[in-house]
C-alpha positions as CSV (number, residue, x, y, z in Angstrom):
1,M,-46.6,50.4,-38.2
2,H,-46.9,53.7,-39.6
3,E,-46.5,57.0,-37.6
4,G,-49.7,58.4,-37.6
5,F,-50.8,62.2,-35.8
6,F,-48.7,63.2,-32.8
7,G,-46.1,60.4,-33.5
8,R,-48.1,57.9,-32.4
9,N,-47.7,54.4,-34.2
10,I,-50.9,52.8,-35.9
11,K,-51.1,49.5,-37.3
12,Y,-53.2,49.1,-40.4
13,Y,-54.8,45.7,-41.2
14,I,-55.3,46.1,-45.3
15,T,-57.4,43.3,-46.4
16,N,-59.8,42.5,-49.6
17,P,-63.0,41.4,-50.0
18,M,-62.2,38.1,-50.7
19,N,-59.9,37.7,-47.2
20,E,-63.0,39.1,-45.3
21,A,-65.6,36.7,-47.3
22,Y,-63.3,34.2,-45.9
23,S,-63.0,35.5,-42.6
24,I,-67.0,35.4,-42.5
25,I,-67.4,32.2,-43.6
26,K,-64.7,30.8,-40.9
27,N,-65.6,32.5,-37.7
28,E,-69.4,32.8,-38.3
29,G,-70.6,30.1,-41.3
30,F,-71.6,30.9,-44.7
31,S,-75.1,31.7,-43.9
32,C,-74.2,34.9,-42.3
33,L,-73.1,36.5,-45.8
34,Y,-77.0,36.4,-46.1
35,N,-77.7,38.6,-42.9
36,G,-80.0,41.4,-43.6
37,L,-80.7,40.1,-46.9
38,S,-84.9,40.2,-46.4
39,S,-84.4,44.1,-45.8
40,A,-82.3,44.4,-48.5
41,L,-84.2,43.0,-51.1
42,T,-87.3,44.7,-49.7
43,G,-85.6,48.0,-49.8
44,Q,-84.4,47.3,-53.4
45,I,-87.7,46.2,-54.8
46,L,-89.4,49.3,-53.3
47,C,-86.6,51.4,-54.9
48,N,-87.2,50.1,-58.2
49,A,-90.8,50.0,-58.0
50,I,-91.0,53.9,-57.0
51,Y,-88.7,54.5,-59.7
52,F,-90.3,53.4,-62.6
53,G,-93.5,54.5,-61.5
54,S,-92.4,58.1,-61.0
55,Y,-90.2,57.4,-64.6
56,N,-93.9,56.9,-66.3
57,Y,-95.3,59.9,-64.6
58,F,-92.7,62.1,-65.6
59,K,-92.8,60.6,-69.3
60,E,-96.2,61.3,-69.7
61,L,-95.9,64.7,-68.1
62,L,-93.1,65.7,-70.3
63,I,-95.3,64.3,-73.7
64,N,-98.2,66.3,-72.4
65,L,-95.8,69.4,-72.5
66,R,-95.0,68.5,-75.9
67,I,-91.2,68.2,-75.4
68,K,-89.5,66.8,-78.7
69,D,-85.9,66.6,-78.0
70,I,-85.4,63.3,-76.9
71,V,-81.6,64.1,-75.0
72,T,-83.7,66.7,-72.5
73,Y,-86.7,64.1,-72.4
74,S,-84.4,61.5,-71.0
75,I,-82.2,63.7,-68.9
76,V,-85.2,65.1,-67.0
77,T,-87.4,62.2,-66.9
78,S,-84.7,60.0,-65.2
79,L,-83.6,62.9,-63.1
80,F,-86.9,63.5,-61.3
81,A,-87.4,59.9,-61.0
82,S,-84.4,59.4,-59.2
83,L,-84.7,62.5,-56.8
84,T,-88.5,61.0,-56.4
85,T,-87.3,57.7,-55.2
86,S,-84.2,59.2,-53.3
87,I,-86.6,61.1,-51.5
88,L,-89.5,58.5,-50.5
89,T,-86.9,56.2,-49.8
90,H,-84.2,57.4,-47.6
91,P,-86.2,57.1,-44.3
92,L,-86.3,53.4,-45.5
93,W,-82.6,53.2,-45.2
94,V,-82.1,55.2,-42.5
95,L,-84.0,52.9,-40.6
96,N,-82.3,49.6,-41.9
97,S,-78.9,50.9,-40.8
98,R,-80.4,51.8,-37.5
99,M,-81.9,48.3,-37.3
100,S,-78.7,46.8,-38.3
101,K,-76.6,48.7,-36.0
102,S,-78.8,47.8,-32.7
103,K,-79.0,43.9,-33.4
104,E,-74.9,44.4,-33.4
105,T,-74.9,46.5,-30.3
106,V,-77.1,43.6,-28.8
107,L,-75.4,40.8,-30.1
108,K,-72.0,42.2,-28.7
């Protein structure tokens, strides 16, 4: 027990990923470790496609601007590619989170 705010006793359960995995497999089955895999893979494929596509676009743009410094070139290209990917895929991850949360609510 741990004394928390306002003198309340709080019990902490500290686990590690292996204990959690064992608990999930024991209680729900091995296949539950792969719940949501299709939406995660779809999101990752989309993220990578946007990242590499935008990286090539910004690379060509910087080549046309005749930037010769390789460090500046690499940093600017990856920065803009990362920003583009984050901005375009953030709504997808919000939807994914909300759909997962709503499934949990329905199952309870």
